[in-house]
ROKOLTOR-84335 format. One record per residue (C-alpha): residue in one letter; z, y, x. Coordinates in steps of 0.02 Angstrom, whole numbers. Layout:
! ROKOLTOR-84335
r=a	Z=Z	Y=Y	X=X
...
This chain:
! ROKOLTOR-84335
r=m	Z=4983	Y=-1354	X=6459
r=t	Z=5060	Y=-1200	X=6378
r=d	Z=5136	Y=-1079	X=6502
r=i	Z=5323	Y=-1051	X=6488
r=t	Z=5346	Y=-865	X=6459
r=p	Z=5498	Y=-771	X=6525
r=l	Z=5627	Y=-684	X=6418
r=s	Z=5564	Y=-505	X=6409
r=g	Z=5666	Y=-347	X=6416
r=d	Z=5617	Y=-302	X=6239
r=e	Z=5675	Y=-471	X=6175
r=l	Z=5842	Y=-454	X=6265
r=n	Z=5867	Y=-279	X=6198
r=k	Z=5835	Y=-343	X=6021
r=l	Z=5962	Y=-483	X=6044
r=v	Z=6092	Y=-355	X=6102
r=d	Z=6052	Y=-236	X=5960
r=d	Z=6062	Y=-374	X=5829
r=f	Z=6230	Y=-432	X=5898
r=e	Z=6304	Y=-258	X=5900
r=a	Z=6241	Y=-222	X=5725
r=s	Z=6364	Y=-349	X=5653
r=e	Z=6548	Y=-302	X=5640
r=h	Z=6589	Y=-488	X=5624
r=n	Z=6513	Y=-522	X=5794
r=r	Z=6618	Y=-385	X=5874
r=m	Z=6777	Y=-450	X=5791
r=a	Z=6738	Y=-628	X=5845
r=m	Z=6706	Y=-573	X=6025
r=n	Z=6868	Y=-475	X=6034
r=a	Z=6970	Y=-619	X=5963
r=v	Z=6892	Y=-762	X=6062
r=t	Z=6893	Y=-671	X=6230
r=a	Z=7078	Y=-633	X=6206
r=a	Z=7143	Y=-795	X=6127
r=g	Z=7011	Y=-930	X=6152
r=i	Z=6896	Y=-1013	X=6026
r=d	Z=7017	Y=-1152	X=5972
r=k	Z=7156	Y=-1033	X=5918
r=v	Z=7038	Y=-914	X=5833
r=a	Z=6946	Y=-1051	X=5739
r=r	Z=7106	Y=-1132	X=5676
r=n	Z=7105	Y=-1142	X=5487
r=y	Z=7275	Y=-1076	X=5435
r=d	Z=7269	Y=-1142	X=5256
r=r	Z=7210	Y=-1315	X=5309
r=a	Z=7350	Y=-1328	X=5436
r=r	Z=7480	Y=-1259	X=5316
r=l	Z=7433	Y=-1369	X=5168
r=m	Z=7404	Y=-1532	X=5263
r=q	Z=7525	Y=-1664	X=5201
r=r	Z=7632	Y=-1744	X=5336
r=r	Z=7733	Y=-1861	X=5226
r=f	Z=7688	Y=-2045	X=5218
r=s	Z=7732	Y=-2189	X=5104
r=t	Z=7764	Y=-2305	X=5252
r=i	Z=7840	Y=-2247	X=5416
r=v	Z=7864	Y=-2350	X=5574
r=d	Z=8005	Y=-2268	X=5671
r=n	Z=7947	Y=-2286	X=5850
r=g	Z=8040	Y=-2143	X=5934
r=e	Z=7975	Y=-1983	X=6008
r=a	Z=7790	Y=-1954	X=6040
r=t	Z=7726	Y=-1995	X=6214
r=h	Z=7615	Y=-1874	X=6308
r=q	Z=7465	Y=-1925	X=6414
r=d	Z=7445	Y=-1747	X=6483
r=r	Z=7276	Y=-1714	X=6567
r=s	Z=7220	Y=-1894	X=6575
r=g	Z=7118	Y=-2016	X=6471
r=r	Z=7255	Y=-2148	X=6457
r=c	Z=7267	Y=-2146	X=6266
r=w	Z=7234	Y=-2334	X=6259
r=l	Z=7375	Y=-2372	X=6382
r=f	Z=7496	Y=-2255	X=6295
r=s	Z=7459	Y=-2324	X=6122
r=s	Z=7465	Y=-2507	X=6176
r=l	Z=7629	Y=-2478	X=6267
r=n	Z=7695	Y=-2389	X=6112
r=v	Z=7658	Y=-2546	X=6012
r=a	Z=7749	Y=-2647	X=6146
r=r	Z=7900	Y=-2531	X=6150
r=f	Z=7919	Y=-2553	X=5962
r=v	Z=7950	Y=-2737	X=5999
r=a	Z=8054	Y=-2708	X=6156
r=k	Z=8170	Y=-2584	X=6069
r=k	Z=8210	Y=-2712	X=5936
r=n	Z=8238	Y=-2851	X=6062
r=m	Z=8355	Y=-2743	X=6167
r=n	Z=8434	Y=-2652	X=6019
r=l	Z=8387	Y=-2483	X=6091
r=k	Z=8362	Y=-2319	X=5998
r=e	Z=8246	Y=-2246	X=6131
r=f	Z=8140	Y=-2333	X=6262
r=e	Z=7977	Y=-2302	X=6351
r=f	Z=7869	Y=-2409	X=6466
r=s	Z=7793	Y=-2338	X=6625
r=q	Z=7614	Y=-2287	X=6589
r=n	Z=7593	Y=-2245	X=6773
r=y	Z=7628	Y=-2427	X=6820
r=a	Z=7497	Y=-2489	X=6697
r=m	Z=7367	Y=-2364	X=6759
r=y	Z=7399	Y=-2409	X=6942
r=y	Z=7353	Y=-2591	X=6916
r=d	Z=7215	Y=-2552	X=6791
r=k	Z=7126	Y=-2443	X=6918
r=l	Z=7157	Y=-2563	X=7062
r=e	Z=7082	Y=-2704	X=6960
r=r	Z=6938	Y=-2592	X=6906
r=v	Z=6894	Y=-2559	X=7087
r=n	Z=6879	Y=-2746	X=7116
r=y	Z=6790	Y=-2777	X=6949
r=f	Z=6663	Y=-2639	X=6978
r=l	Z=6624	Y=-2693	X=7156
r=k	Z=6602	Y=-2876	X=7110
r=d	Z=6497	Y=-2831	X=6957
r=v	Z=6383	Y=-2716	X=7056
r=a	Z=6371	Y=-2839	X=7201
r=k	Z=6305	Y=-2970	X=7080
r=l	Z=6173	Y=-2849	X=7018
r=v	Z=6122	Y=-2797	X=7195
r=r	Z=6103	Y=-2979	X=7248
r=a	Z=5997	Y=-3011	X=7092
r=g	Z=5879	Y=-2870	X=7141
r=e	Z=5934	Y=-2733	X=7021
r=p	Z=5848	Y=-2571	X=7078
r=a	Z=5964	Y=-2435	X=7139
r=d	Z=5880	Y=-2309	X=7022
r=s	Z=5880	Y=-2419	X=6866
r=r	Z=5957	Y=-2349	X=6707
r=l	Z=6091	Y=-2483	X=6711
r=m	Z=6143	Y=-2447	X=6891
r=q	Z=6141	Y=-2260	X=6865
r=h	Z=6249	Y=-2279	X=6710
r=l	Z=6375	Y=-2389	X=6801
r=l	Z=6385	Y=-2266	X=6945
r=s	Z=6407	Y=-2114	X=6834
r=d	Z=6538	Y=-2195	X=6723
r=v	Z=6646	Y=-2279	X=6855
r=m	Z=6832	Y=-2238	X=6871
r=g	Z=6858	Y=-2149	X=6707
r=d	Z=7029	Y=-2167	X=6627
r=g	Z=6974	Y=-2243	X=6461
r=g	Z=6992	Y=-2424	X=6409
r=q	Z=7016	Y=-2547	X=6267
r=w	Z=7154	Y=-2656	X=6194
r=t	Z=7096	Y=-2814	X=6281
r=m	Z=7090	Y=-2725	X=6448
r=a	Z=7270	Y=-2667	X=6423
r=m	Z=7326	Y=-2844	X=6381
r=n	Z=7238	Y=-2909	X=6537
r=v	Z=7346	Y=-2792	X=6641
r=y	Z=7509	Y=-2835	X=6554
r=k	Z=7478	Y=-3023	X=6564
r=k	Z=7446	Y=-3015	X=6751
r=y	Z=7565	Y=-2877	X=6805
r=g	Z=7689	Y=-2857	X=6663
r=a	Z=7771	Y=-2689	X=6633
r=v	Z=7923	Y=-2588	X=6689
r=p	Z=8035	Y=-2455	X=6610
r=k	Z=7969	Y=-2280	X=6638
r=d	Z=8116	Y=-2217	X=6739
r=l	Z=8082	Y=-2352	X=6871
r=f	Z=7902	Y=-2294	X=6899
r=p	Z=7888	Y=-2118	X=6826
r=e	Z=7740	Y=-2003	X=6809
r=t	Z=7668	Y=-1913	X=6961
r=e	Z=7561	Y=-1757	X=6973
r=s	Z=7406	Y=-1866	X=6989
r=s	Z=7451	Y=-1981	X=6844
r=k	Z=7473	Y=-1829	X=6732
r=n	Z=7313	Y=-1747	X=6795
r=t	Z=7195	Y=-1885	X=6854
r=g	Z=7040	Y=-1781	X=6892
r=e	Z=7052	Y=-1765	X=7081
r=m	Z=7111	Y=-1944	X=7106
r=n	Z=6965	Y=-2008	X=7003
r=v	Z=6843	Y=-1902	X=7104
r=q	Z=6907	Y=-1981	X=7265
r=l	Z=6895	Y=-2157	X=7194
r=r	Z=6721	Y=-2124	X=7125
r=r	Z=6656	Y=-2057	X=7291
r=m	Z=6727	Y=-2206	X=7383
r=l	Z=6645	Y=-2329	X=7263
r=h	Z=6478	Y=-2238	X=7270
r=t	Z=6483	Y=-2252	X=7459
r=a	Z=6522	Y=-2438	X=7447
r=v	Z=6373	Y=-2467	X=7332
r=a	Z=6260	Y=-2372	X=7452
r=h	Z=6318	Y=-2487	X=7592
r=m	Z=6279	Y=-2639	X=7483
r=y	Z=6100	Y=-2583	X=7459
r=a	Z=6083	Y=-2533	X=7642
r=d	Z=6144	Y=-2702	X=7707
r=p	Z=6151	Y=-2840	X=7575
r=s	Z=6208	Y=-2965	X=7707
r=a	Z=6372	Y=-2868	X=7726
r=i	Z=6414	Y=-2852	X=7541
r=d	Z=6575	Y=-2952	X=7554
r=a	Z=6637	Y=-2842	X=7696
r=s	Z=6593	Y=-2685	X=7597
r=i	Z=6693	Y=-2751	X=7449
r=a	Z=6846	Y=-2790	X=7556
r=d	Z=6843	Y=-2619	X=7638
r=a	Z=6823	Y=-2530	X=7470
r=v	Z=6965	Y=-2627	X=7387
r=a	Z=7079	Y=-2581	X=7533
r=a	Z=7026	Y=-2398	X=7519
r=g	Z=7056	Y=-2401	X=7330
r=h	Z=7230	Y=-2473	X=7355
r=r	Z=7270	Y=-2338	X=7482
r=i	Z=7208	Y=-2197	X=7370
r=l	Z=7303	Y=-2260	X=7218
r=t	Z=7466	Y=-2286	X=7313
r=i	Z=7458	Y=-2113	X=7389
r=h	Z=7427	Y=-2033	X=7218
r=l	Z=7535	Y=-2141	X=7105
r=g	Z=7668	Y=-2215	X=7218
r=e	Z=7708	Y=-2396	X=7262
r=p	Z=7748	Y=-2497	X=7105
r=p	Z=7902	Y=-2608	X=7104
r=k	Z=7883	Y=-2796	X=7126
r=s	Z=8054	Y=-2826	X=7048
r=f	Z=8201	Y=-2722	X=6988
r=d	Z=8380	Y=-2736	X=6927
r=w	Z=8386	Y=-2710	X=6739
r=e	Z=8540	Y=-2658	X=6644
r=w	Z=8562	Y=-2552	X=6488
r=t	Z=8681	Y=-2497	X=6353
r=d	Z=8616	Y=-2530	X=6178
r=k	Z=8629	Y=-2413	X=6028
r=d	Z=8793	Y=-2496	X=5976
r=g	Z=8871	Y=-2455	X=6144
r=e	Z=8865	Y=-2633	X=6212
r=f	Z=8823	Y=-2652	X=6397
r=h	Z=8693	Y=-2781	X=6454
r=r	Z=8638	Y=-2839	X=6626
r=d	Z=8488	Y=-2949	X=6669
r=g	Z=8503	Y=-2933	X=6856
r=e	Z=8345	Y=-2942	X=6960
r=i	Z=8188	Y=-2968	X=6858
r=t	Z=8001	Y=-2954	X=6892
r=p	Z=7885	Y=-2846	X=6785
r=v	Z=7799	Y=-3002	X=6716
r=e	Z=7967	Y=-3081	X=6672
r=f	Z=8020	Y=-2918	X=6589
r=w	Z=7862	Y=-2912	X=6483
r=k	Z=7876	Y=-3094	X=6430
r=k	Z=8061	Y=-3081	X=6388
r=y	Z=8059	Y=-2922	X=6285
r=v	Z=7880	Y=-2911	X=6219
r=g	Z=7809	Y=-3088	X=6232
r=s	Z=7878	Y=-3143	X=6063
r=a	Z=7757	Y=-3023	X=5976
r=d	Z=7606	Y=-3114	X=6050
r=l	Z=7511	Y=-2951	X=6070
r=e	Z=7379	Y=-3041	X=6173
r=s	Z=7317	Y=-3126	X=6013
r=y	Z=7280	Y=-2962	X=5925
r=v	Z=7098	Y=-2934	X=5879
r=c	Z=7000	Y=-2771	X=5880
r=l	Z=6911	Y=-2733	X=5717
r=v	Z=6764	Y=-2614	X=5715
r=d	Z=6637	Y=-2560	X=5586
r=d	Z=6467	Y=-2554	X=5673
r=p	Z=6337	Y=-2509	X=5540
r=r	Z=6184	Y=-2555	X=5644
r=q	Z=6080	Y=-2691	X=5564
r=e	Z=6068	Y=-2796	X=5722
r=h	Z=6257	Y=-2817	X=5722
r=v	Z=6302	Y=-2936	X=5581
r=k	Z=6468	Y=-2918	X=5492
r=g	Z=6591	Y=-3057	X=5530
r=k	Z=6524	Y=-3080	X=5707
r=k	Z=6599	Y=-3024	X=5872
r=i	Z=6519	Y=-2887	X=5976
r=g	Z=6541	Y=-2895	X=6165
r=i	Z=6515	Y=-2753	X=6288
r=e	Z=6433	Y=-2805	X=6451
r=h	Z=6500	Y=-2731	X=6614
r=l	Z=6656	Y=-2662	X=6527
r=g	Z=6817	Y=-2734	X=6594
r=n	Z=6953	Y=-2719	X=6723
r=v	Z=7036	Y=-2884	X=6772
r=a	Z=6905	Y=-3007	X=6836
r=g	Z=6932	Y=-3173	X=6750
r=g	Z=7028	Y=-3091	X=6607
r=d	Z=6983	Y=-3092	X=6423
r=p	Z=6816	Y=-3008	X=6385
r=t	Z=6806	Y=-2842	X=6293
r=e	Z=6744	Y=-2881	X=6119
r=y	Z=6763	Y=-2825	X=5939
r=l	Z=6752	Y=-2912	X=5771
r=n	Z=6627	Y=-2818	X=5662
r=v	Z=6693	Y=-2795	X=5485
r=p	Z=6669	Y=-2671	X=5342
r=n	Z=6777	Y=-2516	X=5346
r=q	Z=6859	Y=-2567	X=5182
r=f	Z=6915	Y=-2731	X=5260
r=m	Z=7006	Y=-2633	X=5395
r=k	Z=7093	Y=-2528	X=5264
r=d	Z=7146	Y=-2686	X=5171
r=c	Z=7217	Y=-2756	X=5332
r=v	Z=7319	Y=-2599	X=5358
r=r	Z=7394	Y=-2613	X=5185
r=q	Z=7445	Y=-2793	X=5220
r=i	Z=7529	Y=-2762	X=5388
r=l	Z=7611	Y=-2592	X=5358
r=q	Z=7783	Y=-2669	X=5333
r=n	Z=7886	Y=-2601	X=5477
r=r	Z=7760	Y=-2663	X=5606
r=a	Z=7672	Y=-2558	X=5736
r=f	Z=7485	Y=-2572	X=5768
r=r	Z=7354	Y=-2475	X=5863
r=y	Z=7205	Y=-2384	X=5790
r=g	Z=7065	Y=-2278	X=5859
r=s	Z=6992	Y=-2128	X=5771
r=a	Z=6852	Y=-2004	X=5791
r=p	Z=6909	Y=-1822	X=5772
r=t	Z=6801	Y=-1698	X=5680
r=a	Z=6802	Y=-1512	X=5709
r=t	Z=6958	Y=-1506	X=5601
r=r	Z=7085	Y=-1545	X=5734
r=s	Z=7220	Y=-1467	X=5839
r=w	Z=7251	Y=-1518	X=6018
r=t	Z=7418	Y=-1428	X=6022
r=v	Z=7502	Y=-1520	X=5877
r=r	Z=7582	Y=-1688	X=5915
r=t	Z=7652	Y=-1814	X=5792
r=a	Z=7832	Y=-1851	X=5836
r=r	Z=7859	Y=-2010	X=5735
r=g	Z=7763	Y=-2143	X=5642
r=p	Z=7636	Y=-2273	X=5700
r=p	Z=7578	Y=-2247	X=5880
r=t	Z=7414	Y=-2154	X=5885
r=c	Z=7273	Y=-2162	X=6010
r=s	Z=7293	Y=-1979	X=6053
r=s	Z=7402	Y=-1829	X=6020
r=m	Z=7288	Y=-1759	X=5884
r=a	Z=7371	Y=-1737	X=5716
r=a	Z=7211	Y=-1719	X=5614
r=c	Z=7100	Y=-1870	X=5647
r=m	Z=6988	Y=-1878	X=5497
r=a	Z=6879	Y=-2033	X=5519
r=s	Z=6957	Y=-2203	X=5549
r=i	Z=6853	Y=-2310	X=5666
r=s	Z=6956	Y=-2465	X=5706
r=i	Z=7125	Y=-2544	X=5697
r=w	Z=7211	Y=-2682	X=5791
r=t	Z=7291	Y=-2825	X=5697
r=r	Z=7336	Y=-3007	X=5719
r=n	Z=7203	Y=-3141	X=5728
r=s	Z=7292	Y=-3229	X=5585
r=v	Z=7173	Y=-3129	X=5475
r=s	Z=7048	Y=-3265	X=5436
r=v	Z=6872	Y=-3230	X=5499
r=s	Z=6804	Y=-3341	X=5361
r=a	Z=6874	Y=-3219	X=5233
r=i	Z=6764	Y=-3079	X=5299
r=p	Z=6610	Y=-3044	X=5193
r=r	Z=6452	Y=-3099	X=5281
C-alpha cells in the first residue's frame, strides 16, 4: 500500500506564493471576507435583466416566510389552501398557522418513526444496517411532501395564524429538532437493548415528544371562536368551531386531498405512467402513502398550461447556482421556497382529474 505523504513546507510555500501572485485572488479574498461569498458572487446583470412579469398571475396575497426552518412544503400547501379560504370568506388577506401544522406533523412523526423502527427491530434489522443508520440520521427534519401535509390537515384541520402564531422555535427549528432527535435515538437504543419492552419505550418517547413540542411551540387550540370582517366591510361570526370543522368549511370544497404529485424520474427502472412510492417516508400512521406519478417533464408543463386559470397549485424546484436567498416573490403562485430564481422545474401538483391513461407509456 502506498504511504500517504504529508504536505511539505515547500509545497505549502508554493501554494501561498501562487495565490499571492494573482491580483484576482487578493481581490476575491478582500471582498468575500468582508461581504460573504453569496453577495460577492451575485451576478448584477442577471439579477437586473431577469423578467418578473408573467402572462398569468394568481393573486394570493403577500409572500409567507418560513425563516430558519425547512417547512417549505407546509407553507406552500397552506398557501394553496388560503387561496381557497380567502375566496370562501371574501377576504383580501388571510394566512393559516404554519406553527399549528408543524406541531401535529412532528408529533405524528414521532409516533410514525417509533412504530416503523419497532417493526424493523422485531423483524431482526441490525442496528448498524444501512437502512437503520439512514433512518436514525434523517429523523426529525422539517421537510415533507404534499400527501403528508394533507394527512395532517385531514386529521387535525387548520387554524388562522393569529390564533397560533410563530414562536422562536418554529422560526428557528434547529435546537428543537436536536432535542427530538436525541430523544428518539435513545428510544431506539432502548428497543434494541430490551425488545420485550418496545411498547413501553414507544409510549415513553411519544410522551416526551409531546412535552418537547408543547414547550417549544405552545399548546394548539382544540376549538376557537371565529369572526371576521370581509373585504366589503361585512361582519361575520361562526361562533365556536374546531380546526377540522374550519378546514372542511372553508377549504374542503377544493378537495385538495385528491391532488396528485407529478414527478419526472428518468431512471429506466421507473416506468412513465406508474406511481413511485417511498418506503419509510410518512407522518400520520394510517394516512395516505407518500407517492408520485412518474410522467415526462413536458406533460407537467402541459398540465400547468391547462390549470393556470386563476387557480393556485404547488410546485417543487431545484435551484442552481443562479439564485438569491434574499429576494422573495411577493405575489403570484405559491412557491416551495423564497427563492426567486429557481431554474429547473421538478414537479407540480394538480388534480387527479388528469387522466392517467392519457400519459404516454
